[in-house]
C-alpha positions in Angstrom: 14.8 72.1 58.6 14.1 68.5 58.3 11.6 68.4 61.2 9.9 71.2 59.1 9.4 69.1 56.2 8.5 66.1 58.3 5.6 68.2 60.1 4.5 69.5 56.6 4.3 66.0 55.2 2.3 64.8 58.3 0.1 67.8 57.8 -0.6 67.1 54.2 -1.1 63.4 55.0 -3.7 64.2 57.8 -5.5 66.7 55.4 -5.5 64.0 52.6 -7.1 61.3 55.1 -9.6 63.8 56.4 -10.8 64.6 52.8 -11.1 61.3 51.9 -13.0 60.2 54.8 -15.4 63.4 54.9 -15.9 63.4 51.3 -16.2 59.8 50.6 -16.8 58.2 47.1 -20.6 58.6 47.1 -22.9 55.8 47.6 -21.3 52.6 47.8 -22.6 49.1 47.3 -24.0 47.6 44.1 -26.8 49.6 42.4 -30.2 48.1 42.3 -30.8 46.2 39.2 -33.3 47.4 36.6 -36.1 45.0 35.2 -37.1 45.4 31.7 -40.5 43.7 30.2 -39.7 42.2 27.0 -42.9 41.0 25.2 -42.4 37.4 24.1 -43.3 36.7 20.3 -45.6 33.8 19.7 -44.6 31.3 17.0 -47.1 32.9 14.4 -45.5 36.5 15.1 -42.1 35.1 14.8 -42.8 33.4 11.3 -44.7 36.5 10.0 -41.5 38.4 10.9 -39.5 36.0 9.1 -41.8 36.3 5.9 -41.8 40.3 6.3 -37.9 40.2 6.3 -38.1 38.1 3.1 -40.7 40.4 1.6 -38.4 43.4 2.4 -35.7 41.7 0.3 -33.8 39.7 3.0 -32.1 36.6 1.8 -33.2 33.2 3.3 -30.5 31.9 5.5 -29.9 29.5 8.3 -33.1 30.2 9.9 -34.8 28.1 7.1 -33.7 25.0 9.3 -36.2 26.3 12.1 -39.4 26.4 9.7 -40.7 22.8 10.5 -40.4 23.8 14.4 -42.4 27.0 13.8 -44.9 25.2 11.7 -45.3 22.5 14.8 -45.5 25.3 17.4 -48.2 27.3 15.3 -50.1 23.9 14.8 -50.8 23.8 18.8 -52.7 27.1 18.6 -54.0 27.6 14.9 -53.9 24.4 12.8 -55.2 26.2 9.7 -52.5 28.9 9.7 -49.9 26.0 10.5 -50.9 24.2 7.0 -50.7 27.7 5.3 -47.1 28.1 6.8 -46.0 24.6 6.0 -47.0 25.1 2.3 -45.8 28.4 2.2 -42.3 27.6 3.8 -41.9 24.6 1.5 -42.5 26.9 -1.6 -40.1 29.5 -0.2 -37.3 27.1 -0.3 -37.8 26.1 -3.8 -38.1 29.7 -4.9 -35.1 31.3 -6.6 -33.7 34.4 -4.7 -35.3 36.8 -7.0 -38.9 35.3 -6.4 -38.6 35.3 -2.6 -40.1 38.6 -1.9 -43.2 38.3 -4.0 -43.8 34.8 -2.6 -43.4 35.9 1.0 -45.9 38.7 0.4 -48.2 36.1 -1.0 -47.8 34.1 2.1 -48.2 36.8 4.4 -51.5 37.7 2.8 -53.0 34.3 3.0 -52.1 34.3 6.7 -53.8 37.6 7.3 -57.2 36.4 5.7 
């Protein structure tokens, strides 16, 4: 009886090994990485995006500390618009939270002229 159990155990083990070898686990190895193209925003587009957020009612946050850097970056490609941004950002920082949206729309209009 014991010999029968041992033979059954060995048979089950061999069948399991055969299934594992023949079935496998599908493709092995590391999948190929996918690449995505993310368009980079220029400094003017970034400034406009901030202004659009303010115009939509978003409050001014810590991003205000980057206003000068944005103005400097825009100045390299479009000094006139950099002047508009510099003046506009300075005014925004003095504006009350309730007046932020209209002031941001005003600056956006000036930039789009």
